[in-house]
LOKESE-741303 format. One record per residue: x, y, z of N, C-alpha, C in turn. Coordinates in steps of 0.001 Angstrom, whole numbers, plus 500000, padded with zeros to 6 digits. Example, Ala and Ser with C-alpha at 12.3 -4.5 7.8 and 13.67 -1.06 7.14 Angstrom:
! LOKESE-741303
{{513190; 494310; 507800}; {512300; 495500; 507800}; {513200; 496700; 507800}}
{{512850; 497750; 507080}; {513670; 498940; 507140}; {512900; 500030; 507870}}
This chain:
! LOKESE-741303
{{517688; 484584; 497786}; {516283; 484302; 497513}; {515496; 485617; 497551}}
{{514826; 485958; 496463}; {514095; 487228; 496436}; {512912; 487230; 497391}}
{{512609; 488400; 497894}; {511489; 488557; 498808}; {510200; 488522; 497999}}
{{509278; 487675; 498411}; {508028; 487554; 497668}; {506924; 488455; 498216}}
{{507214; 489214; 499236}; {506217; 490100; 499826}; {505924; 491266; 498888}}
{{504641; 491558; 498677}; {504314; 492720; 497834}; {504667; 494051; 498498}}
{{504947; 494021; 499787}; {505245; 495261; 500513}; {506423; 496002; 499884}}
{{507448; 495281; 499501}; {508645; 495935; 498962}; {508330; 496714; 497688}}
{{507611; 496078; 496772}; {507244; 496724; 495507}; {506331; 497917; 495745}}
{{505329; 497742; 496612}; {504361; 498816; 496859}; {505011; 499987; 497590}}
{{505934; 499708; 498491}; {506615; 500787; 499212}; {507418; 501644; 498232}}
{{508178; 500999; 497371}; {508946; 501739; 496367}; {507998; 502530; 495460}}
{{506929; 501900; 495023}; {505962; 502554; 494143}; {505347; 503792; 494800}}
{{504875; 503640; 496017}; {504218; 504758; 496708}; {505196; 505889; 497002}}
{{506413; 505526; 497397}; {507407; 506551; 497718}; {507811; 507330; 496469}}
{{508064; 506623; 495373}; {508463; 507330; 494158}; {507307; 508145; 493576}}
{{506079; 507624; 493697}; {504916; 508405; 493254}; {504789; 509699; 494033}}
{{505160; 509658; 495298}; {505106; 510850; 496159}; {506283; 511787; 495870}}
{{507325; 511240; 495228}; {508473; 512062; 494840}; {509412; 512401; 495977}}
{{509541; 511485; 496935}; {510465; 511744; 498045}; {511514; 510632; 498126}}
{{512632; 510967; 498725}; {513728; 510005; 498860}; {513480; 509087; 500049}}
{{514245; 508009; 500079}; {514178; 507105; 501226}; {514532; 507859; 502501}}
{{515549; 508659; 502430}; {515994; 509421; 503600}; {514897; 510366; 504087}}
{{514301; 511095; 503148}; {513250; 512056; 503514}; {512072; 511334; 504178}}
{{511666; 510199; 503615}; {510555; 509455; 504198}; {510914; 508985; 505599}}
{{512101; 508434; 505749}; {512531; 507970; 507067}; {512527; 509087; 508097}}
{{513005; 510241; 507721}; {513037; 511393; 508632}; {511608; 511808; 508990}}
{{510712; 511838; 507988}; {509323; 512196; 508254}; {508660; 511198; 509211}}
{{509168; 509978; 509228}; {508641; 508957; 510134}; {509273; 509035; 511522}}
{{510254; 509927; 511680}; {510885; 510105; 512980}; {512175; 509334; 513167}}
{{512731; 508809; 512088}; {513997; 508076; 512185}; {515153; 509066; 512266}}
{{516251; 508596; 512838}; {517457; 509416; 512902}; {517927; 509713; 511478}}
{{518248; 510960; 511184}; {518682; 511305; 509829}; {519850; 510464; 509317}}
{{520750; 510076; 510212}; {521924; 509311; 509783}; {521589; 507885; 509351}}
{{520454; 507354; 509806}; {520101; 505972; 509449}; {518794; 505859; 508664}}
{{518134; 506976; 508423}; {516816; 506955; 507781}; {516857; 506311; 506396}}
{{517802; 506690; 505565}; {517890; 506138; 504214}; {518159; 504641; 504252}}
{{519069; 504242; 505093}; {519434; 502825; 505205}; {518254; 501980; 505682}}
{{517540; 502462; 506680}; {516387; 501701; 507194}; {515303; 501563; 506154}}
{{515014; 502636; 505433}; {513988; 502568; 504398}; {514442; 501669; 503251}}
{{515727; 501714; 502935}; {516263; 500843; 501889}; {516099; 499371; 502277}}
{{516306; 499051; 503534}; {516125; 497673; 504012}; {514676; 497229; 503843}}
{{513746; 498117; 504092}; {512328; 497788; 503895}; {512031; 497560; 502408}}
{{512551; 498440; 501564}; {512278; 498326; 500130}; {512956; 497117; 499493}}
{{514071; 496698; 500036}; {514791; 495539; 499500}; {514313; 494224; 500132}}
{{513483; 494324; 501166}; {512958; 493133; 501811}; {513903; 492496; 502813}}
{{514957; 493195; 503187}; {515875; 492668; 504201}; {515223; 492689; 505578}}
{{514358; 493661; 505784}; {513568; 493780; 507012}; {512155; 494158; 506609}}
{{511198; 493777; 507436}; {509806; 494151; 507189}; {509329; 495082; 508292}}
{{508662; 496151; 507912}; {508135; 497045; 508947}; {506998; 496366; 509698}}
{{506907; 496636; 510995}; {505764; 496121; 511747}; {504523; 496907; 511330}}
{{503360; 496456; 511783}; {502119; 497082; 511333}; {502062; 498567; 511697}}
{{502493; 498915; 512886}; {502441; 500315; 513311}; {503300; 501188; 512392}}
{{504480; 500714; 512066}; {505368; 501456; 511168}; {504773; 501523; 509769}}
{{504227; 500405; 509296}; {503618; 500382; 507969}; {502430; 501339; 507895}}
{{501687; 501418; 508971}; {500555; 502342; 509036}; {501035; 503795; 508964}}
{{502133; 504097; 509634}; {502693; 505450; 509583}; {503235; 505765; 508190}}
{{503863; 504755; 507564}; {504361; 504928; 506194}; {503188; 505225; 505252}}
{{502118; 504445; 505397}; {500933; 504637; 504552}; {500390; 506052; 504699}}
{{500317; 506523; 505920}; {499814; 507874; 506174}; {500706; 508926; 505511}}
{{502005; 508767; 505655}; {502947; 509722; 505052}; {502860; 509721; 503532}}
{{502625; 508543; 502947}; {502615; 508425; 501490}; {501225; 508593; 500887}}
{{500214; 508722; 501737}; {498863; 508967; 501249}; {498200; 507774; 500589}}
{{498502; 506584; 501094}; {497870; 505362; 500585}; {497295; 504588; 501766}}
{{496282; 503750; 501519}; {495774; 502918; 502609}; {496757; 501775; 502916}}
{{496767; 501313; 504134}; {497673; 500223; 504525}; {497460; 499000; 503640}}
{{496219; 498721; 503272}; {495920; 497552; 502438}; {496671; 497588; 501105}}
{{497005; 498770; 500621}; {497754; 498930; 499376}; {499030; 498102; 499384}}
{{499709; 498062; 500522}; {500996; 497372; 500618}; {500886; 495857; 500486}}
{{499686; 495328; 500624}; {499491; 493877; 500575}; {498901; 493405; 499245}}
{{498705; 494313; 498314}; {498124; 493963; 497009}; {499198; 493368; 496108}}
{{498916; 492167; 495621}; {499869; 491520; 494733}; {499767; 492047; 493304}}
{{498573; 492401; 492861}; {498432; 492892; 491484}; {498341; 494416; 491474}}
{{498824; 494985; 490382}; {498774; 496436; 490221}; {497330; 496932; 490142}}
{{496482; 496162; 489480}; {495077; 496567; 489361}; {494408; 496618; 490726}}
{{494641; 495594; 491528}; {494055; 495573; 492874}; {494582; 496733; 493709}}
{{495863; 497030; 493580}; {496448; 498164; 494311}; {495781; 499471; 493914}}
{{495545; 499640; 492605}; {494863; 500851; 492130}; {493441; 500929; 492670}}
{{492744; 499795; 492664}; {491364; 499753; 493166}; {491322; 500116; 494652}}
{{492242; 499566; 495428}; {492283; 499854; 496868}; {492490; 501346; 497111}}
{{493355; 501973; 496332}; {493587; 503418; 496495}; {492355; 504223; 496121}}
{{491666; 503812; 495070}; {490446; 504511; 494681}; {489342; 504317; 495716}}
{{489204; 503110; 496231}; {488195; 502852; 497267}; {488416; 503731; 498490}}
{{489663; 503934; 498812}; {490011; 504735; 499985}; {489535; 506178; 499852}}
{{489351; 506628; 498619}; {488929; 508012; 498384}; {487411; 508188; 498427}}
{{486682; 507073; 498436}; {485223; 507143; 498479}; {484733; 507315; 499911}}
{{483583; 507957; 500063}; {482987; 508014; 501397}; {482220; 506711; 501637}}
{{481749; 506525; 502831}; {481113; 505265; 503212}; {479868; 504961; 502370}}
{{479087; 505975; 502085}; {477887; 505767; 501266}; {478261; 505280; 499868}}
{{479291; 505891; 499284}; {479746; 505477; 497956}; {480298; 504050; 497978}}
{{480980; 503696; 499037}; {481508; 502331; 499166}; {480370; 501320; 499237}}
{{479327; 501648; 499988}; {478171; 500744; 500096}; {477488; 500572; 498740}}
{{477337; 501658; 497993}; {476744; 501583; 496658}; {477588; 500704; 495737}}
{{478888; 500893; 495796}; {479780; 500093; 494967}; {479733; 498622; 495367}}
{{479687; 498360; 496652}; {479588; 496982; 497135}; {478329; 496315; 496599}}
{{477212; 497022; 496643}; {475960; 496485; 496097}; {476102; 496168; 494614}}
{{476713; 497066; 493865}; {476904; 496848; 492429}; {477804; 495634; 492176}}
{{478875; 495536; 492925}; {479790; 494410; 492752}; {479116; 493084; 493096}}
{{478344; 493079; 494180}; {477635; 491863; 494549}; {476648; 491466; 493459}}
{{475982; 492445; 492868}; {475065; 492183; 491769}; {475789; 491593; 490571}}
{{476947; 492118; 490268}; {477728; 491606; 489134}; {478145; 490152; 489370}}
{{478570; 489859; 490580}; {478995; 488494; 490904}; {477806; 487546; 490876}}
{{476664; 487984; 491378}; {475459; 487147; 491398}; {474947; 486874; 489994}}
{{475122; 487841; 489072}; {474688; 487660; 487689}; {475567; 486663; 486949}}
{{476804; 486567; 487379}; {477779; 485723; 486693}; {478558; 484888; 487719}}
{{477889; 483929; 488411}; {478520; 483220; 489531}; {479728; 482380; 489122}}
{{479840; 481905; 487894}; {480973; 481078; 487511}; {482286; 481873; 487479}}
{{482228; 483192; 487369}; {483450; 483999; 487352}; {483977; 484250; 488751}}
{{483205; 483951; 489788}; {483651; 484222; 491157}; {484379; 483040; 491777}}
{{484523; 481929; 491061}; {485213; 480777; 491633}; {486689; 480824; 491436}}
């Protein structure tokens, strides 16, 4: 039965975008070099799921927000990464704009 968690897809995506191997990522996270590749492969294949603390460390190493790993759609994942690059003032401005868009067209928000 395939794993339906978006974590597996996003982990592979973020790691390959960063251009590092499973082994290299595992070592950077502090795993034993002899098991680093295998452990990361288990996460990417969905055989095991990283706990939140580990996922947070993975996100930091790969330069993505933790929320990225939970995005089911590619568009949402891209948006989450872009939001992470904004400062708080820019996020508030964007939130206001989005709320305005939803209020102008309430039938699209259902």
